ZARONU-327223 format. One record per residue (C-alpha): y, z negated, x negated; residue in one letter; residue number from 1. Coordinates in nm, 2 decimals, padded with zeros to 4 digits. Each point is the difference from the previous one (the first is absolute). Last residue first. Layout:
+--------+--------+--------+---+-----+
!     yy !     zz !     xx ! r !   k !
+--------+--------+--------+---+-----+
!      Y !      Z !      X ! A ! NUM !
...
+--------+--------+--------+---+-----+
This chain:
+--------+--------+--------+---+-----+
!     yy !     zz !     xx ! r !   k !
+--------+--------+--------+---+-----+
!  00.76 ! -01.37 !  02.95 ! L ! 327 !
!  00.15 ! -00.09 !  00.34 ! M ! 326 !
! -00.34 !  00.00 !  00.16 ! H ! 325 !
! -00.12 ! -00.28 ! -00.22 ! A ! 324 !
!  00.27 ! -00.23 !  00.11 ! K ! 323 !
!  00.20 ! -00.18 ! -00.27 ! A ! 322 !
!  00.07 ! -00.38 ! -00.04 ! I ! 321 !
!  00.15 ! -00.18 ! -00.30 ! A ! 320 !
! -00.06 ! -00.37 ! -00.01 ! W ! 319 !
!  00.27 ! -00.21 ! -00.16 ! V ! 318 !
!  00.03 ! -00.28 ! -00.27 ! S ! 317 !
!  00.36 ! -00.06 ! -00.11 ! R ! 316 !
!  00.06 !  00.03 ! -00.38 ! G ! 315 !
!  00.31 !  00.21 !  00.03 ! P ! 314 !
!  00.16 ! -00.07 !  00.34 ! A ! 313 !
! -00.09 !  00.07 !  00.36 ! L ! 312 !
!  00.10 ! -00.27 !  00.25 ! E ! 311 !
! -00.20 !  00.17 !  00.28 ! L ! 310 !
!  00.31 ! -00.03 !  00.22 ! E ! 309 !
!  00.23 !  00.11 ! -00.27 ! R ! 308 !
! -00.20 !  00.31 ! -00.10 ! A ! 307 !
! -00.04 !  00.09 !  00.37 ! A ! 306 !
!  00.38 ! -00.02 !  00.05 ! Q ! 305 !
!  00.05 !  00.22 ! -00.31 ! P ! 304 !
! -00.22 !  00.26 !  00.16 ! T ! 303 !
! -00.33 !  00.08 ! -00.17 ! V ! 302 !
! -00.14 !  00.28 ! -00.23 ! R ! 301 !
! -00.32 ! -00.10 ! -00.18 ! S ! 300 !
! -00.09 !  00.10 ! -00.35 ! L ! 299 !
! -00.32 ! -00.03 ! -00.21 ! L ! 298 !
! -00.10 ! -00.12 ! -00.34 ! S ! 297 !
! -00.38 !  00.01 ! -00.07 ! G ! 296 !
! -00.32 ! -00.04 !  00.19 ! V ! 295 !
!  00.00 ! -00.38 ! -00.09 ! P ! 294 !
!  00.35 ! -00.02 !  00.16 ! A ! 293 !
!  00.35 ! -00.02 ! -00.15 ! A ! 292 !
!  00.25 !  00.06 !  00.28 ! V ! 291 !
!  00.33 !  00.18 ! -00.02 ! E ! 290 !
!  00.22 ! -00.04 !  00.31 ! V ! 289 !
!  00.23 !  00.28 !  00.07 ! L ! 288 !
!  00.29 ! -00.11 !  00.23 ! V ! 287 !
!  00.14 !  00.19 !  00.29 ! S ! 286 !
!  00.29 !  00.01 !  00.25 ! E ! 285 !
!  00.31 ! -00.09 ! -00.19 ! D ! 284 !
! -00.13 !  00.23 ! -00.28 ! S ! 283 !
! -00.27 !  00.03 ! -00.26 ! E ! 282 !
! -00.03 ! -00.37 ! -00.11 ! P ! 281 !
! -00.28 ! -00.04 ! -00.26 ! L ! 280 !
! -00.19 ! -00.33 !  00.03 ! L ! 279 !
! -00.23 ! -00.07 ! -00.29 ! A ! 278 !
! -00.33 ! -00.15 ! -00.11 ! T ! 277 !
! -00.14 ! -00.11 !  00.34 ! V ! 276 !
! -00.36 ! -00.13 ! -00.03 ! R ! 275 !
! -00.31 !  00.15 !  00.13 ! G ! 274 !
! -00.28 ! -00.01 !  00.27 ! E ! 273 !
! -00.11 !  00.34 !  00.12 ! L ! 272 !
! -00.10 !  00.06 !  00.36 ! V ! 271 !
! -00.12 !  00.35 !  00.06 ! N ! 270 !
! -00.22 !  00.08 !  00.30 ! R ! 269 !
!  00.27 ! -00.06 !  00.26 ! A ! 268 !
! -00.15 ! -00.10 !  00.34 ! S ! 267 !
!  00.14 ! -00.35 ! -00.05 ! L ! 266 !
! -00.14 ! -00.33 !  00.13 ! G ! 265 !
!  00.14 ! -00.22 ! -00.27 ! R ! 264 !
!  00.28 !  00.03 ! -00.25 ! P ! 263 !
!  00.01 ! -00.22 ! -00.31 ! P ! 262 !
!  00.36 ! -00.14 ! -00.02 ! E ! 261 !
!  00.34 !  00.15 ! -00.09 ! S ! 260 !
! -00.10 !  00.34 !  00.14 ! A ! 259 !
!  00.12 !  00.34 ! -00.13 ! L ! 258 !
! -00.05 !  00.35 !  00.15 ! L ! 257 !
! -00.07 !  00.30 ! -00.22 ! V ! 256 !
!  00.02 !  00.36 !  00.13 ! Q ! 255 !
!  00.38 !  00.03 ! -00.05 ! D ! 254 !
! -00.04 ! -00.08 ! -00.37 ! A ! 253 !
! -00.24 !  00.30 ! -00.03 ! R ! 252 !
! -00.35 ! -00.04 ! -00.15 ! L ! 251 !
! -00.08 !  00.31 ! -00.19 ! W ! 250 !
! -00.37 !  00.00 ! -00.02 ! I ! 249 !
! -00.17 !  00.04 ! -00.33 ! A ! 248 !
! -00.28 !  00.21 ! -00.16 ! G ! 247 !
! -00.34 ! -00.02 !  00.16 ! R ! 246 !
! -00.13 ! -00.15 !  00.33 ! R ! 245 !
!  00.10 !  00.28 !  00.24 ! N ! 244 !
! -00.15 ! -00.07 !  00.34 ! P ! 243 !
!  00.34 !  00.01 !  00.17 ! S ! 242 !
!  00.07 ! -00.28 !  00.25 ! A ! 241 !
!  00.09 ! -00.23 ! -00.29 ! A ! 240 !
! -00.14 ! -00.33 ! -00.14 ! R ! 239 !
!  00.17 ! -00.08 ! -00.33 ! L ! 238 !
! -00.12 ! -00.11 ! -00.34 ! E ! 237 !
! -00.23 !  00.30 ! -00.06 ! Q ! 236 !
!  00.30 !  00.23 !  00.06 ! A ! 235 !
!  00.18 ! -00.15 ! -00.30 ! S ! 234 !
!  00.35 ! -00.09 !  00.10 ! I ! 233 !
!  00.30 !  00.23 ! -00.08 ! A ! 232 !
!  00.34 ! -00.16 !  00.10 ! A ! 231 !
!  00.27 !  00.05 !  00.26 ! G ! 230 !
!  00.32 !  00.19 !  00.09 ! T ! 229 !
! -00.11 !  00.30 !  00.21 ! D ! 228 !
!  00.24 ! -00.08 !  00.29 ! R ! 227 !
!  00.29 !  00.00 ! -00.23 ! E ! 226 !
! -00.08 !  00.35 ! -00.12 ! D ! 225 !
! -00.12 ! -00.02 ! -00.35 ! L ! 224 !
!  00.17 !  00.11 ! -00.33 ! L ! 223 !
!  00.16 ! -00.34 ! -00.03 ! S ! 222 !
! -00.34 ! -00.16 ! -00.01 ! Q ! 221 !
! -00.06 !  00.19 ! -00.33 ! F ! 220 !
!  00.31 ! -00.12 ! -00.18 ! A ! 219 !
! -00.06 ! -00.35 !  00.14 ! A ! 218 !
! -00.34 ! -00.02 ! -00.17 ! E ! 217 !
! -00.30 ! -00.08 !  00.21 ! R ! 216 !
! -00.15 !  00.35 ! -00.03 ! S ! 215 !
!  00.01 ! -00.03 ! -00.38 ! A ! 214 !
! -00.25 ! -00.30 !  00.00 ! V ! 213 !
! -00.27 !  00.13 !  00.23 ! A ! 212 !
!  00.05 !  00.35 ! -00.12 ! F ! 211 !
! -00.03 ! -00.06 ! -00.37 ! D ! 210 !
!  00.29 !  00.17 ! -00.17 ! G ! 209 !
!  00.31 !  00.21 !  00.05 ! S ! 208 !
!  00.33 ! -00.06 !  00.19 ! V ! 207 !
!  00.33 !  00.18 !  00.02 ! V ! 206 !
! -00.11 !  00.35 ! -00.14 ! V ! 205 !
!  00.31 !  00.22 !  00.04 ! A ! 204 !
!  00.05 !  00.33 !  00.20 ! G ! 203 !
!  00.20 ! -00.17 !  00.27 ! G ! 202 !
! -00.28 ! -00.25 !  00.07 ! R ! 201 !
! -00.34 ! -00.03 ! -00.16 ! I ! 200 !
! -00.28 ! -00.24 !  00.01 ! A ! 199 !
! -00.30 !  00.02 ! -00.23 ! V ! 198 !
! -00.28 ! -00.23 !  00.11 ! L ! 197 !
! -00.35 ! -00.08 ! -00.14 ! H ! 196 !
! -00.32 ! -00.12 !  00.18 ! S ! 195 !
!  00.10 !  00.21 !  00.30 ! A ! 194 !
! -00.21 !  00.14 !  00.28 ! L ! 193 !
!  00.03 ! -00.22 !  00.32 ! A ! 192 !
!  00.34 ! -00.14 ! -00.10 ! A ! 191 !
!  00.15 !  00.35 ! -00.05 ! A ! 190 !
! -00.15 !  00.13 !  00.32 ! D ! 189 !
!  00.15 ! -00.29 !  00.19 ! D ! 188 !
!  00.34 !  00.04 ! -00.18 ! I ! 187 !
!  00.04 !  00.36 !  00.11 ! N ! 186 !
!  00.23 !  00.19 ! -00.24 ! H ! 185 !
! -00.29 !  00.16 ! -00.18 ! T ! 184 !
! -00.09 !  00.18 ! -00.33 ! V ! 183 !
! -00.34 ! -00.07 ! -00.14 ! V ! 182 !
! -00.06 ! -00.02 ! -00.38 ! L ! 181 !
! -00.37 !  00.02 ! -00.08 ! M ! 180 !
! -00.25 ! -00.09 ! -00.28 ! P ! 179 !
! -00.35 !  00.14 !  00.07 ! L ! 178 !
! -00.27 ! -00.26 ! -00.05 ! K ! 177 !
! -00.25 !  00.22 !  00.17 ! Y ! 176 !
! -00.16 ! -00.25 !  00.24 ! V ! 175 !
!  00.29 ! -00.25 !  00.05 ! G ! 174 !
!  00.27 !  00.26 !  00.00 ! H ! 173 !
! -00.17 !  00.23 !  00.25 ! M ! 172 !
! -00.10 ! -00.30 !  00.21 ! D ! 171 !
!  00.36 ! -00.13 !  00.01 ! L ! 170 !
!  00.13 !  00.36 !  00.08 ! L ! 169 !
! -00.26 !  00.04 !  00.28 ! A ! 168 !
!  00.09 ! -00.34 !  00.15 ! A ! 167 !
!  00.37 !  00.11 !  00.00 ! I ! 166 !
! -00.10 !  00.32 !  00.18 ! F ! 165 !
! -00.20 ! -00.19 !  00.26 ! A ! 164 !
!  00.30 ! -00.23 !  00.06 ! R ! 163 !
!  00.22 !  00.30 !  00.06 ! R ! 162 !
! -00.25 !  00.17 !  00.22 ! R ! 161 !
!  00.00 ! -00.31 !  00.23 ! T ! 160 !
!  00.38 ! -00.04 ! -00.01 ! G ! 159 !
!  00.11 !  00.36 !  00.03 ! D ! 158 !
!  00.01 !  00.25 ! -00.29 ! L ! 157 !
!  00.27 !  00.25 ! -00.09 ! A ! 156 !
!  00.19 ! -00.21 ! -00.26 ! A ! 155 !
! -00.31 ! -00.17 ! -00.15 ! F ! 154 !
! -00.01 !  00.21 ! -00.33 ! P ! 153 !
!  00.37 ! -00.09 ! -00.08 ! E ! 152 !
! -00.03 !  00.18 ! -00.33 ! D ! 151 !
! -00.32 ! -00.08 ! -00.18 ! L ! 150 !
! -00.03 !  00.01 ! -00.38 ! L ! 149 !
! -00.34 ! -00.01 ! -00.18 ! L ! 148 !
! -00.05 ! -00.08 ! -00.37 ! F ! 147 !
! -00.26 !  00.14 ! -00.24 ! D ! 146 !
! -00.08 !  00.28 !  00.24 ! P ! 145 !
! -00.36 !  00.10 !  00.07 ! R ! 144 !
!  00.07 !  00.32 !  00.21 ! S ! 143 !
! -00.29 ! -00.12 !  00.22 ! V ! 142 !
!  00.20 ! -00.30 !  00.11 ! L ! 141 !
!  00.31 !  00.19 !  00.11 ! A ! 140 !
! -00.20 !  00.23 !  00.22 ! R ! 139 !
! -00.18 ! -00.29 !  00.15 ! A ! 138 !
!  00.33 ! -00.18 !  00.07 ! L ! 137 !
!  00.15 !  00.32 !  00.17 ! A ! 136 !
! -00.32 !  00.03 !  00.21 ! V ! 135 !
!  00.04 ! -00.36 !  00.11 ! R ! 134 !
!  00.36 !  00.07 !  00.10 ! S ! 133 !
! -00.10 !  00.31 !  00.19 ! K ! 132 !
! -00.26 ! -00.20 !  00.19 ! E ! 131 !
!  00.26 ! -00.26 !  00.10 ! G ! 130 !
!  00.24 !  00.27 !  00.12 ! G ! 129 !
! -00.27 !  00.17 !  00.21 ! S ! 128 !
! -00.18 !  00.31 ! -00.13 ! L ! 127 !
! -00.02 !  00.34 !  00.15 ! N ! 126 !
!  00.26 !  00.16 ! -00.24 ! G ! 125 !
! -00.22 ! -00.12 ! -00.28 ! V ! 124 !
! -00.26 !  00.26 !  00.08 ! P ! 123 !
! -00.34 ! -00.16 !  00.05 ! R ! 122 !
! -00.28 !  00.05 ! -00.25 ! E ! 121 !
!  00.03 ! -00.33 ! -00.17 ! L ! 120 !
!  00.06 ! -00.21 !  00.31 ! L ! 119 !
! -00.33 ! -00.17 !  00.04 ! A ! 118 !
!  00.03 ! -00.13 ! -00.36 ! A ! 117 !
!  00.33 ! -00.16 !  00.08 ! I ! 116 !
! -00.09 ! -00.36 ! -00.04 ! D ! 115 !
!  00.24 ! -00.07 ! -00.29 ! F ! 114 !
! -00.28 ! -00.09 ! -00.24 ! F ! 113 !
! -00.24 !  00.27 !  00.14 ! R ! 112 !
!  00.26 !  00.27 ! -00.05 ! A ! 111 !
!  00.07 ! -00.11 ! -00.35 ! A ! 110 !
! -00.37 !  00.01 ! -00.09 ! E ! 109 !
! -00.05 !  00.34 !  00.17 ! E ! 108 !
!  00.30 !  00.15 ! -00.19 ! I ! 107 !
! -00.15 ! -00.13 ! -00.33 ! S ! 106 !
!  00.18 ! -00.26 ! -00.21 ! L ! 105 !
!  00.10 !  00.12 ! -00.35 ! G ! 104 !
! -00.23 !  00.12 ! -00.28 ! G ! 103 !
!  00.24 !  00.25 ! -00.16 ! H ! 102 !
!  00.37 ! -00.07 !  00.04 ! P ! 101 !
!  00.15 !  00.09 !  00.34 ! A ! 100 !
!  00.17 !  00.33 !  00.09 ! R !  99 !
! -00.30 !  00.14 !  00.18 ! R !  98 !
! -00.04 ! -00.32 !  00.19 ! A !  97 !
!  00.35 !  00.04 !  00.15 ! A !  96 !
! -00.07 !  00.33 !  00.15 ! Y !  95 !
! -00.34 ! -00.12 !  00.11 ! A !  94 !
!  00.16 ! -00.27 !  00.21 ! I !  93 !
!  00.19 !  00.25 !  00.20 ! N !  92 !
! -00.30 !  00.24 !  00.02 ! Q !  91 !
! -00.22 ! -00.28 !  00.14 ! R !  90 !
!  00.26 ! -00.09 !  00.26 ! V !  89 !
!  00.03 !  00.36 !  00.11 ! T !  88 !
!  00.28 !  00.23 ! -00.12 ! L !  87 !
!  00.29 !  00.17 !  00.18 ! H !  86 !
!  00.20 ! -00.32 !  00.04 ! P !  85 !
!  00.00 ! -00.08 ! -00.37 ! F !  84 !
!  00.05 ! -00.38 !  00.01 ! L !  83 !
!  00.35 ! -00.15 ! -00.05 ! R !  82 !
! -00.10 ! -00.36 !  00.10 ! A !  81 !
!  00.33 ! -00.05 !  00.19 ! D !  80 !
!  00.09 ! -00.32 ! -00.19 ! Q !  79 !
! -00.08 !  00.16 ! -00.33 ! F !  78 !
! -00.29 ! -00.09 ! -00.23 ! V !  77 !
!  00.07 !  00.04 ! -00.37 ! L !  76 !
! -00.23 ! -00.01 ! -00.30 ! G !  75 !
!  00.11 ! -00.08 ! -00.35 ! I !  74 !
! -00.19 !  00.12 ! -00.31 ! G !  73 !
!  00.32 !  00.15 ! -00.14 ! R !  72 !
! -00.12 !  00.35 ! -00.06 ! R !  71 !
!  00.03 !  00.13 !  00.35 ! H !  70 !
!  00.36 ! -00.12 !  00.03 ! P !  69 !
!  00.11 !  00.17 ! -00.32 ! A !  68 !
!  00.05 ! -00.22 ! -00.30 ! L !  67 !
!  00.34 ! -00.10 ! -00.14 ! D !  66 !
!  00.01 ! -00.35 !  00.16 ! A !  65 !
! -00.36 ! -00.08 ! -00.11 ! I !  64 !
!  00.08 ! -00.27 ! -00.26 ! D !  63 !
! -00.33 ! -00.16 ! -00.10 ! T !  62 !
! -00.03 ! -00.38 !  00.03 ! G !  61 !
! -00.28 !  00.01 !  00.26 ! D !  60 !
!  00.22 !  00.23 !  00.21 ! L !  59 !
!  00.36 !  00.01 ! -00.10 ! K !  58 !
!  00.30 !  00.14 !  00.17 ! V !  57 !
!  00.30 !  00.01 ! -00.23 ! T !  56 !
!  00.38 !  00.02 !  00.02 ! G !  55 !
!  00.27 !  00.25 !  00.06 ! R !  54 !
!  00.13 !  00.25 !  00.25 ! D !  53 !
! -00.33 ! -00.04 !  00.19 ! P !  52 !
! -00.21 !  00.31 !  00.08 ! R !  51 !
! -00.10 !  00.04 !  00.36 ! R !  50 !
! -00.34 !  00.12 !  00.10 ! F !  49 !
! -00.17 ! -00.19 ! -00.28 ! G !  48 !
! -00.20 ! -00.26 !  00.20 ! A !  47 !
!  00.21 ! -00.29 ! -00.12 ! L !  46 !
!  00.32 !  00.19 !  00.07 ! S !  45 !
! -00.12 !  00.09 !  00.35 ! S !  44 !
! -00.09 ! -00.37 !  00.07 ! L !  43 !
!  00.35 ! -00.10 ! -00.11 ! L !  42 !
!  00.16 !  00.25 !  00.23 ! T !  41 !
! -00.23 ! -00.12 !  00.28 ! T !  40 !
!  00.10 ! -00.36 ! -00.04 ! K !  39 !
!  00.38 !  00.06 ! -00.05 ! G !  38 !
!  00.15 ! -00.26 !  00.22 ! S !  37 !
!  00.08 !  00.24 !  00.28 ! G !  36 !
! -00.23 ! -00.17 !  00.25 ! S !  35 !
! -00.06 ! -00.36 ! -00.09 ! P !  34 !
! -00.21 ! -00.12 ! -00.29 ! G !  33 !
! -00.35 ! -00.07 ! -00.12 ! F !  32 !
! -00.21 !  00.15 ! -00.28 ! L !  31 !
! -00.33 ! -00.18 !  00.05 ! V !  30 !
! -00.23 ! -00.04 ! -00.30 ! T !  29 !
! -00.38 ! -00.02 !  00.06 ! I !  28 !
! -00.22 ! -00.20 ! -00.24 ! G !  27 !
! -00.08 !  00.04 ! -00.36 ! E !  26 !
!  00.17 !  00.27 ! -00.22 ! A !  25 !
!  00.33 ! -00.17 !  00.05 ! P !  24 !
!  00.31 !  00.18 !  00.13 ! A !  23 !
!  00.28 ! -00.05 ! -00.25 ! A !  22 !
!  00.37 !  00.01 !  00.08 ! F !  21 !
!  00.33 !  00.15 ! -00.10 ! R !  20 !
!  00.19 !  00.22 !  00.26 ! A !  19 !
!  00.35 !  00.14 !  00.00 ! R !  18 !
!  00.04 !  00.25 !  00.28 ! L !  17 !
!  00.35 !  00.14 !  00.05 ! T !  16 !
!  00.13 !  00.15 !  00.32 ! F !  15 !
!  00.33 !  00.19 !  00.02 ! T !  14 !
! -00.18 !  00.33 ! -00.06 ! G !  13 !
! -00.34 ! -00.08 ! -00.14 ! Q !  12 !
!  00.01 ! -00.20 ! -00.32 ! K !  11 !
! -00.32 ! -00.11 ! -00.16 ! L !  10 !
! -00.05 ! -00.29 ! -00.24 ! E !   9 !
! -00.34 ! -00.12 ! -00.13 ! I !   8 !
! -00.20 ! -00.29 ! -00.14 ! D !   7 !
! -00.34 !  00.03 !  00.15 ! A !   6 !
! -00.34 ! -00.15 ! -00.08 ! E !   5 !
! -00.34 !  00.08 !  00.15 ! L !   4 !
! -00.29 ! -00.22 ! -00.11 ! T !   3 !
! -00.34 !  00.16 ! -00.05 ! K !   2 !
! -00.35 ! -00.08 !  00.12 ! M !   1 !
+--------+--------+--------+---+-----+
């Protein structure tokens, strides 16, 4: 497995991208940021479709910035799959297989892994969005890249197919040890996938590091819509309506109720005992309460009146409550 490192600058009209970060060889890196922050421009530079004005792009320590896209060892999956519409599923995958180093994964093996063996002879125009996504992953896998980039791969998928695609990516990384950088602006997708985070705004990297740590930084939280303020909690530590038990669940501050004594007779499946570590006033109408719990640090948004009535203060014991169907 190979680490991908970038230290580049690229000007595009009035927009300037300045990015310096490393995506580790192990785990999945999420490139997160709002629309217009430069995510796709950065991805294009890494893949070789846009040449930086200055800087380096290194894979396993070797600068690949001057290499053509097909010689970089980097695969790219676009959000719209970009399959050849006049070819069958088999022919689409075979096109990538022909460009792969000798001894790569066979078409049949890739098709079985992504559960598309029954679709091999079908034209891709007859496939659903989820099926096209799996074909795009199979095509990327047989090309045997050293590093895989994915640009908003969930954009056209609904909830069920979205979760299935995330599971496929986790399986793909786990089985084939393929390093990935996934672009998204959806915090739930980021939490489910990421072991490492690179957050970008206005063309500049504002946070980079281990996802569980970096996602708690104020610079990252400031990228989120107010309703998405929260924390990543291991999926194994929470009971949720979704069967997903891997990765993390983004537990929003608005999904967490607080009690000043052990609650009884609740339908809520998640009751977490913890201790208040900080009160962060947001406005005249809301206060963020930071709670240290065995599952990790989490946030709850309450009114100032509720904070006073519960006598919330650093060191105070509380019980955080979240319904499974809210997660």
